[in-house]
C-alpha positions in Angstrom: -30.7 -67.8 -49.3 -32.7 -71.0 -46.8 -29.3 -72.9 -48.2 -27.1 -70.2 -46.3 -28.7 -69.4 -43.9 -28.4 -73.5 -43.0 -24.8 -72.9 -43.7 -24.1 -71.3 -40.4 -26.5 -73.3 -38.9 -24.4 -76.2 -39.8 -21.0 -74.3 -38.6 -22.2 -72.7 -35.5 -23.5 -76.2 -34.2 -20.5 -78.0 -34.8 -18.1 -75.3 -33.3 -20.4 -75.6 -29.7 -19.8 -79.3 -30.0 -16.0 -78.3 -31.0 -15.3 -76.1 -27.6 -15.5 -72.6 -29.5 -15.0 -70.5 -27.1 -18.8 -68.2 -26.6 -17.1 -65.0 -28.1 -16.3 -67.0 -31.0 -19.8 -69.0 -32.0 -20.8 -66.8 -34.0 -18.2 -65.6 -35.9 -17.0 -69.6 -36.4 -20.9 -70.2 -37.8 -19.2 -67.2 -40.2 -17.4 -68.9 -41.9 -19.6 -71.9 -43.1 -21.9 -69.0 -44.3 -19.3 -67.1 -46.2 -18.0 -70.4 -47.9 -21.2 -71.7 -48.5 -22.6 -68.3 -50.2 -18.2 -68.5 -52.1 -19.5 -71.7 -53.6 -23.0 -71.6 -54.9 -22.3 -68.2 -55.9 -20.0 -69.4 -58.7 -22.2 -72.3 -59.0 -23.9 -70.7 -60.8 -21.7 -69.0 -62.6 -20.0 -71.5 -63.4 -23.1 -75.3 -63.5 -19.9 -77.2 -64.6 -17.2 -76.3 -62.1 -18.4 -78.5 -59.4 -14.7 -79.1 -57.7 -13.6 -75.3 -58.8 -16.5 -74.3 -56.7 -15.7 -76.6 -53.4 -12.1 -74.8 -53.9 -13.0 -71.3 -53.3 -15.2 -72.5 -50.6 -12.4 -73.9 -48.5 -10.4 -70.7 -49.8 -12.5 -68.6 -48.7 -13.4 -69.7 -45.5 -9.3 -70.7 -44.6 -7.9 -66.8 -45.5 -11.9 -65.1 -43.1 -10.2 -68.1 -40.3 -6.6 -66.9 -40.5 -7.4 -63.3 -41.1 -10.0 -63.4 -37.5 -7.0 -66.5 -36.0 -4.8 -63.0 -36.6 -7.3 -60.4 -35.1 -9.2 -62.7 -32.6 -6.0 -63.6 -31.3 -7.0 -67.3 -31.4 -5.8 -70.4 -33.7 -6.8 -70.8 -37.6 -8.3 -73.5 -36.9 -10.7 -72.4 -34.7 -12.8 -70.9 -37.4 -12.1 -73.0 -40.6 -13.4 -76.4 -38.8 -17.1 -75.0 -38.1 -16.4 -73.4 -41.6 -16.0 -76.4 -43.3 -18.6 -78.7 -42.0 -21.5 -77.2 -45.2 -19.3 -77.7 -48.0 -18.1 -81.8 -46.9 -19.1 -83.5 -49.5 -21.7 -85.7 -47.2 -24.3 -86.3 -50.0 -22.1 -87.2 -52.5 -21.3 -90.0 -49.8 -24.3 -90.9 -49.0 -25.4 -91.6 -52.6 -21.3 -94.1 -53.4 -22.6 -96.5 -50.1 -26.2 -96.4 -51.4 -25.3 -97.1 -55.0 -22.7 -99.7 -53.7 -25.9 -101.8 -51.6 -27.7 -102.2 -55.2 -24.1 -103.4 -56.6 -24.7 -100.8 -59.2 -20.8 -100.2 -59.5 -20.5 -97.4 -62.2 -22.0 -95.3 -60.6 -20.5 -95.8 -57.5 -17.8 -95.2 -58.8 -18.3 -91.9 -59.8 -19.7 -90.2 -57.4 -16.5 -92.1 -55.2 -14.2 -90.1 -57.5 -16.9 -86.9 -56.8 -16.5 -87.4 -53.2 -13.1 -88.2 -52.9 -12.1 -85.2 -55.3 -14.0 -82.2 -53.9 -13.0 -83.6 -49.7 -9.2 -83.6 -51.3 -10.2 -80.1 -52.6 -11.4 -78.9 -49.6 -7.9 -79.6 -47.2 -6.1 -78.3 -50.3 -7.9 -74.6 -50.6 -7.6 -74.8 -46.7 -2.9 -76.2 -47.0 -2.4 -73.9 -50.1 -3.8 -70.7 -48.3 -2.3 -71.7 -44.6 1.2 -71.8 -46.5 0.6 -68.5 -48.3 -0.1 -67.0 -44.4 3.0 -68.5 -42.3 5.3 -67.2 -45.5 3.2 -63.8 -45.3 4.1 -64.0 -41.4 7.9 -65.1 -41.9 8.6 -62.2 -44.6 6.3 -60.3 -41.7 9.2 -60.6 -39.4 11.8 -60.3 -40.9 
């Protein structure tokens, strides 16, 4: 539960740094909290599915961002950018660089691939949800 609280803060402070309007700052914090909650709960259910949990967490952030964007009449990026901060694989990237400095190339490669895969899945989750919402908007306007 403490991770969820810190993920809220981990989204709240980047929202402040990115000059998110005051009325949306707490909602941007909730985006990160939701993404981390989904990721952690899926990781508990399926411990070997780390990549799927990151994808689902980022997809949850994207869905939340698209819904809040329509409700608050703001761009979805106001919620999605701060919302993905807790999901970014910074620790894996750090371990990759550390292992490269120690010349442990085999483990560094494993961490590097994991980092790239997680970062790609974050982007892919947001891309898929955004495309679905745009398609729904086009169908709704016709």
